[in-house]
N, C-alpha and C positions, 0 to 999 in steps of 0.2 A: 574733950574733943571737939565737941559742938561749939563750945566758947570760941576756941582757936581758930575753927574753920571759919566761924562768923566774923572775926578780926581780918582773917587771911584774904577775903573778899573785898574787891575795891569797886569802883564804879565804872562803867563803861560809858563814856561820853558820846560815842559814835553812833549811839543806837538811841531813838525816843522813847519815851517811856510810855509805851503802849503794849499790851496784850489782849487776848481774845474777848477779854470783858472790858475793855478800855479803849473806846472808840472815838473819842472825843478829838474833834481836829485840833484841838489845841496842843494836843501830845506828838504831833508828827513832825518828822525831821524833813530839811531840805536834803535831798537824794545826790552826794557828789557824782559827778560822772564817771571818776575811776574808782575801783573796790577798794575800801578800805582794809587795812589791817586784818579786823575782826571777820570781814567776808571771807577773804583769803584762807584764814585758820579755820574758819567753821566749813568752808568747802573742802577742804584737804580732810578734816576729820571725817566728814560724810563720807568721803571716796574710800579712806581707810578703813571705817566700819565696814562699808558696801563690799570691800573686796575679802571679809571674811568667809568662810565656808558656813552652809547651813549645818545645823547642827540635829545630831540623830536624837529620836525619842531616848530618855533614860539618861542623857549627859548633860553637862553645863553650857548653857548659851550665852554669848557675851551681851554685855548691857554696859551703855554708858550713861551715866547721870551728868548733866550739863547744867549748872546752876547758874543763872545768867539775870542780869538787869531787866529784861524785857524779851520777849519772846518775838517781837518784831521781825519780820524778814528770815529769821533763822532758820525756820522750816525749809525754806526754798534754797537757801545757800547751802543746807546740809542736802537736800535733794539734788542741788547743783551737781556737787562732789559725788553723790551717790550712782547717779547717772553716767559718770565718767566710767564707773568700775564697770568690769567684765560681767555682763548678764548670766545669770545663773538658769539654767534652762533644766535642771533638775535630773532625775535618773532615767535610763535610756528607756522609750516607751517599748512595749512589745506587741504582738497579735493579739487583738482583742482590747485593747486598751482603748481609752478615749482620751484624745488630746485636743488642745486648742494649736491651730496650724494655719499657715499661712497659704492659702491658694486662692487664684483668680483674682489678685489684688484686694484681698480682705483677709483679715481673720475670724476664724470660725472654729465651732466643736464638730470633729468629726472622728469617728472610730476606725481604728487599724485594722484591715483584712488582710487575710493571705491573697497573695494572686500565683497563680501556678503552684509550683513544688517549692520553689526555693526564693520566693519573692513578696514583699508587703506591697499594699496599695492604700492609700489616702484619697479618697475622692469627692469632690463634689461637681461644680461646674467645670472643674479641670480635675486633671490626674496627677499624682505623683505616687513613682513606684523606686523601689530600690531592693537590692541583694538582701536576703537574710545575712543579719551581721554588720550592715551598714547602719549609722544612727537614722532613724525615723524622724523626720524634723517634727517640730513640736513640742509642747511641754505637758506632761500628764495632768490630766484633771482627775479631781476626787469622784469615787463613783457614784456619790448622792448629787451629783451638779444637778442644776435644774435644767429640765429639757427646753430647747429653743430659747437660747439666751442671745439670739440674734447674731449679729457680724460686727466686727469691728473694720469699718472702712475709711482710711484717712482721704482727704481730698486730694486729687491729681497734682492740684496747686501746693498742698503741703509735701508731698513727697518731692515735687520738684524743686522745692525750698531745701530740704536736705539733700539733694542730688546736685546741687548748685555749691554748696560748701566750698571756699577756696582752697585748694589743695589735697582735698579728699577725693580718693578714688575709692569709691563701694558702691555696693547694690544698696540702693536707700530704702527698698523695699524690706531686703532681709534686715538690715539695720534695724529699721523701725519696728519691724514684727518682732525681732528677738529683745528690745527695750522693753515690749508691752507685755511679753510671756514671763519678764525678770521685772517688776515695776517698782517703783519706791511707793510705800503707803503711808500716809500720814493719818494719824488718829487725834480727832479733835473735836468738840461741840460746836466752835466756832467755824462752820464751814465756809459761809458766806463772807467772814472775815478772811478768813486764810486764801479764798478765791481772790478776793479785792486786793491783799497783798502779794499774792503772785501775778495778778495784773500789773501792779504798780513796778514790780522789778522787771517783768518783761518789755513793758512799755518805755519805762523811765530809766533803769538802771540795767538796760541789755546788755553793757559792756561788764557788768560783774559775772556775767554768765559765759562759759564755754559755749562756742559757734554753735556745735550738735545740741546740747541741753536747753539752747536757748529757744531752739525750735521746738524740741521736746515738749518744753514746759509751756509753750503757745496755742494751748489749744482750748478753744471757746466753746467749751460743752457743759452740759448740764449731768452728763453722764457719768461725771469721774468719782460720783459720790453713791451711784448705783451698784450695790454688790454684785448683781447680776453680769455686770459689766467688767468686771476686773479680768485681767489679761488680755483686754481689748485697749488699753490706753497705758501708757509709760508711767501714769503716776495715777493714785487714787487719794480720796479723802474720805474717811469713814469716822462714824460716831465710835466711841468707846463700848457701845452695846451692840456693836453689829453684828457678833455671832449669835445674839438670841434669837433673831428670825432667820440666819442663814446659817447653822451650823456647821454646813458642808464648808463653808469657807475657813474653817480653822486648820484644816488641812494643807493650805498653799502656805508656800515659804518665799515672800517677797525678797527682793535684794536687800532692801532696809526698811526698818519701820522706825516711823519717828514719831514720838507720843508727846503731844504738845504740854502736858501738865504731868505732875506726879499723881493728881488723883485720877487723871484719866487709865492712868498704868494700873492703878489699884482697881478699878472698876472693871477694867477687860476681863474677860476669860480668859484664864492663864494659858488655856492651850491655843489661843488666838494667834497666830503665825508664830508661834512660840520657837520654832527651828529657825527663825531668821534672826540676824543682829538687829538689836534696837538701841535706839538714844530717844533717851526721855529726858525731856527739858523742865526745868523746875524754875518759875520766876521768883526773885528774891523779894518780890511786894507782896507775894501770896504768903500766908503764913505755912501753908502746906509744903514750902519749900524745905524748912528745915525740919517737918515730918520725913522727907526723904533723905536727907543727909543723914538723920539720926537712924532710919530703918535700914539703910543699905548699909551701916555699919555691919550689919550681921550677915552678910551676903559676900565677903568678900574673898571666897574660894574660887581662883581663877585657874583655868586651863594655861598650862605654860605657855601656849602660842599666845592667849590673849594679854597674860600678865606681861609677855615682852614685847607686845606692841607698841610703838612708839607714836604718839598721839601729837607731836609736835608740840609747840608752845603757844598758849593763848594769851590776847591781851589782859589787862588788868581788868577784873569784873568777871571774869568765866572761871568757874571752880568746876574741874573734870574730875569724876570718881568712876572708875572701872567695879562692875559688878556682876553677878551671874545668876541666873536662875535656871532651874531645872526643867528639862523639856519632858513634861507628862503626855500621857495619851489624853485624849477629849475626857471629860465627865460630862454627863448630860443631866444629872442630878441637880436640879434648882438649889435644894439645900447644902449643896455640898460646900464646906468651910476650905479654903485654899490660904495658903502662905505663897510668898515669892520666892 
């Protein structure tokens, strides 16, 4: 099986030979103005996976292994597609819940309170109220979320850029806040490298991106790697070990999780974002790529909906495999053995 797979994977000449551990300038490519076919295919699969629903505890969650010649730009093209998928705002909050919500041109954590007999209220510098039975705006937070996470406040200029998108008529603030409440998360140790790749895509290959996502990805902030700031930004970049110091974060379910190496996927707490669909990249230049293909052979039990999901065609050089892992409740025993 493995020998056949190795023979079936060709080369992908359109992407330079760079990954997170190979930053030499000699490996960089000239970025064409128009998006190449591989970029279109990767964006499409990012959107398809992000459109899959959140998986409850105890059920099989969809995972996709992408074996590629290099990881250069792939995470951001996947994010480009994923951010075009509808946001997932989670279960309806109820009175007493803590949520992240948009109030007074900013995102912040607030508690849902009763108001009068038949209404709810969330308030800070401004107030939102509604009748019991109408959806309370915001996304539910874990009970152990840190206090005083601050606020997420995009600049007026940034909101204005969203509002001026040609042909679009929508409330830019609501659009932006919902993207943040359902972010795309990238897991990888090379966070500076990943940010540099994002800069190149946004600055040099902006035409590769959707109009709205090109703005969503254009955030010059050091806070996108701060776990306390999740749900304040449309994308986040975390270490595979982020849950060790921030166990509360495991309960969140991003729109899509992109893991930039198979070894990182194996290092992650198995409960970290477990209900979210995931794409795991495996670089063929790294021996662990073949471990990924071997190990996922055993996890091919798919739900009917995931099995029937059409991912489109990939250019030569990209091998895609669907697999599943079961969503289990978090375990806080450091000595606990786990399997995918």
